Steps between C-alpha positions, in 0.01 A plus 500: 500500500643837399502784750335831409645824613339855498595706213634857522536731206863600568615447133341536169439193283773608259755538781415156640534351148842659450636371843377143435652501149832608644499228766414236245779616275756474779381151598503364149822643368728558790429248783531187285858585417612529858707234670483386863589796712627670186812277517702396197720272704405190703727291714545127426236284649284800591166598358454703185143642465318671220137608459272545202164670470198343336160677507326303238491153673181302530391200714707375791839688475675204667415296186698734269819314432803733486850367471826682458795367308828598672823448304813461707845632414596142402202477259284276723132584485283478810124537480330632813126549562368847569205550733210734569583729798180705508402852376552399135862419565681182397843428643789263439745388769828361373825372659812551286747210545781644281680830522496729199229649268157336487232578253128420505186493293142441604259254332125507556180457306388849624659764276562744786722247673678356192826607339645714788876482513794632692819414682684514831837422644572232759798562728671274752361440850620319812192283524527125500418350160183302430417180690497213254471122493834361375502125479426370850607823664364847576730761348532873476533526123856469384624573846476243781285236658221600744307359791163675482294540814138606460369722785148623573552837662334544842368825647465592871119474514516147370249554216550252226440761236712762680792519266295430181235768568709792618675774303869464449552842671357353830793455746358155578558391140840657492601329812365167378698532175831575675440228753451245221822619323728572791397249774348207305706532180198423290526486123118484434202641682179291519191705586210264422334393184431769236132414441316560830162655571304643790345167610555217742816538702577833317154648547645773731785588268513861374458571131868619491615136550287358213592492120145551368234756574271322741201353314682529166749212542636375173382815324657820651835527670529725809773746401618604848574138594718452193666836527607433852609149421735641234615761747580231760679284236697807379620543866559126534703491174724773636572274794576210266169326565212403282174294533362148484179544304237235557187590303214301647358389836266208565163424661286815537771701320524268201518713179198338338278652778581837360449421127868429439465167335766306303626688194205740515507867407525581871806269541677643200427855635664393827804340347574794272458747782726295736782482243460863408517611862735252662737343249715819497698397812818295521385247766163341417366152524167405334277232657143386434303464814430322827359155463486563126341164412176609670420747220744439212594202290853373432464609136431856629814488724709412191335778302558752787877425488512534125304824501723666756818382331376645170371831637740591780782666300758427768398135547483511879479148656153344475361200684184362656487374861441129524547227766404512867129501423518774245425270208595603153827432323835651424440674165677333204655836418535624852828645590500429879327238714254654755462255784203474738510336841436614853779325685875528533640299209763239571844529351436187290180653353690818405775304332236285316335802350833654407594187311154460341471844342735689271369836631539670843249426776298745712317397814211736466244355734532749784681356808292678771570484871180681605264245376477130586560359152846355482573553874771748407729663759794734466724211563355313201533817289868518591555136416305545163719800400829315539354171369382685183823699456712184504260300275539706181374830646132481397280808571281477807217694658492532881178709575459691818195696383224242539316411822562724802852642460711522814772775465765317713470186288510702181825667613649170601411330167619795291828494680549130431416542134730807470796324654472236225435739203794727605732199534433384143518845350801634692703226663501235241820493291358287222192562297202337673413326170849333523416333828348157448351272764778274625383297797732223362792712655356472841681206659334511846229721660131483565252733323785662309474621141751669268529699179846534355729591211738218601853622557385863507222566741273298734186609690374250760179529700465286817148508638602365842864609540772273636775304319537444127762387252539646151690362203737775379710270280419709186772750592805500721501872559407662829142612564365778715260360764202718611203402713184703447221508753182505286294642795713807573742539205799475730819363326767299670833479319720198560849406389544410133487130429699317223305303238591185320323264749200456724496767771297500826309795639301572823244778501527772765197351680293177478127481481478806272536548129820641361646589158858406413667703220825378351671689225 
């Protein structure tokens, strides 16, 4: 319903006509040529933005397919979707992954959005390169291996939607971002499934935390939610973090309940919008949904993977959670294996999955200590972190933002996780992708596991502490010996030990877990 306002005869009809004509001229001929913030230079891995005006559109503006062809300095062509941003404005968000001059040209069936062209320069930045799936390992593109931890940011009031629904300028959000980066060492943020609505357990959620205008799910996106999501991801990117993007939820939140049925116009609308808005960040994982087999077939799962690999110009890793009651399958063309399961996985199970698949693994079924499922504790989280790190470094998702969060337990768990992530980023002398599971080099010791580059570096995790013997026959050189307390981060240096034979070690205390680092 349009509002009506009282009219006052302050200007003549001719004056009003002249003012409106001038405004229209400025919008049509000057605004479309402007770059993001008027900038001609964009840093590597950051976001380039451009906007285009279209006043002649008809129907649902989210169904107008705009894509922009970007040509890299090397000659590569990347096609990225544009999206409707409201007020007759279409935008494109793009992440340059090469330094030098980029050019672009728009393509659209609507003449006002077609054939626009321009260029910009990409310059160096100090950001980490893109997270990729490289063989069985997670890797920062062309740089080094990675051990990605997914973290669901918590807020002081304990509201599940707190981080997701607040503005990035809110100090609560800023603190949560820095806590995730500095204390936890997270690589990815997980903040709930994208498609949620004001119903069932989210019936009290504010509109700011929901992707669609309430009552128009599947048809009309709620711009403030997406604008703030981009703002949060901009801030996360600058802290070398990104996002784990799971699209769908189950039960009362299943997408079909909102008209988003398989391969429908509503689903294609969603997929294009998600790629247009979120693919422009260096650290992104795509996933289908919780308990996907309840509302999607295995054929659809394979199609989902193919669609995202074809339409995401940067080819971020794509998978579909399966196992642990999730149903579904690993997509034939998936580039990582998303694993379900509520409980702490055994070392043998981790090694089995690592051997079975030629892609990296991600344990995405939130390990939550504030709900009963899985019977998680901070001690189990600590064991899981080190067990994962020494079993091929799969991604994992410890979640402290479901149930009734307890600040003291959040602080303790975050400290445990951060000790491990800092060790593998800062203290390791080899690349983490060069450390392979080598329990065969443990001669004696109970509940002891190891990853090593034999002759170069060894990392041993002893869940109970005590005595162990390690085969160091691969090299006769001397090794530094450091014990790390995974609860406090305290390091204890001991005398160097000569290799070339089996050597015996005793942890600083028994009955507690310890990490032994030899290099």
